[in-house]
N, C-alpha and C positions, 0 to 999 in steps of 0.2 A: 519430578513434581515434589514440592515441599510437603512435609508432614501436615502443616497447617491447611494447605490446599486440599489434601486428601480428606482431612477431617471435615472441612466445609462441604466437600462433595458428599460425604457420608451423611451429614446432617440434612443437606438438601434432599438426598434420596429418601431418608426417613420421613421427612415432611411430605414428600410427594406420595409415597406409598400409604402413609397414614391418611392423607386426604382422600385417596381412593376408598380406603376402608371406611372412613367416617361417612362419606356420601353413600356408599353402597349399603351400609348399615341402616341409614335413614330411609333408603329406598326399599328396605326390607329384603335385600338380596342376602343370601347365606354367604358369609365370608368363610372360605375354606382355609385360607392360609395367607399370612402376610410375613414377608421376611426381607431382611437386608443382610448380606454377608460382608465379611471383612474385605472381600474383593470387589465390593459394590454391586454384586449381582442382587437384584431386588425384584419383588413382585407382590402384588395383591391379587389373590385368586378368589374371585367371587363366583358363586353358582349362577349361571345364566342359562336359561333353557336353550337347547339346540336350535329350535325355531321360536325365538321370542315373539311375544305379542308386541304390537307397536309401542304400547306404553312401557313395556319392559325394555325394549330397545332404546327408547328415549331416556329412561332412567340410567341405563348402562352408559350411553353416550355422555350424559351429564357427569356421571361418576368418573369417566375417563378424563374429561376436561378438568375435573376438580384437581387432579394431580398436577396438571400443567399450570393451573392458576396458582396453586400452592407454592410452586417454585418461585414465582414472582413475589407473592405476598410475604414469604419468609424473609426475603431480602429487603422488603420495604419498597420494592419497585412498583411503579404504576403499571398495572396490567391493562391492556386494551384488546378489544376483539380483533382478531386477525380477519381482514376482509374475506368474505365468503369465497369470492373468485380465487383469491390467493390460496386459501385453505384447500379447495377442491383441486386446483391446478398442481398441487404438490403431491398428488396421489402416487405418481411414479417414484418420487423420492421416498415416500413412505414404504412402497413396495421394496425398493432397493435396501432400505434400512432393515426391513423385515428379513430379507434374504441374508444380509450381512450378519445379523444377530440371531438368526434362527428363531425369531419370535416377532409377532406383529407389534409394531409401536402403537402407542396410545392413539395417535392421530388416525392411523389406518383402521384400528378397531372401531373408533368413534364414527368414522365415515361410513363403515359398513352398517353400524347400528342405526345411524341417521337415515340411510337408504331404506332400511326396513320400516322405520317409523314413517318416512315420507310415502312409502308405497301404499300405506293404508288410507292416506288422504285425510286423516283426522287432524293433523297438525299443519297441513299445507304441503307444499313441495319441499325439496331438500333445503333451500335457503332459510325459510322460516324455522324449519326443524333445527338447523344449525344454531340460529340465533337463540331459539328457545332453550336448547341444551346448554349453551355456554352461559346464558343469562339466568339460568335456573339455580345457580349456586346459592347456597344459603348466605345469610349475612356474614358468616365467618369467612367467606371466600369472595364476596361481591367486590368488584373492583372499586378502587378509591374514589 
């Protein structure tokens, strides 16, 4: 891989993790750590209760999607909502990625948080929770 490509990946990763941190900050989650290493290992660690309330789970899911959306926005690409059925049907792939990298990917974490939010019934079932979490991004992330 060329040096320029690696640098672009590093910048993408920084934007991704920064978007998590900004959204989590505005959701009043305690941000414990944000880092990106030279090897492109990266993470935004925010404090989430072990058993989050539905509103906390919804905020957490939205923050997880913020990183994914930032990836598109940084490059000036049009971002569009992944159809709900497609998002949910990829759960096995998310699990495989989690096993491969020994950490849960953003999509799997978001899906788990959305299930908590949906279980309370305040936001409707899983599909409206998904739409609400993805579309709740602030104007700095809202799709074009």
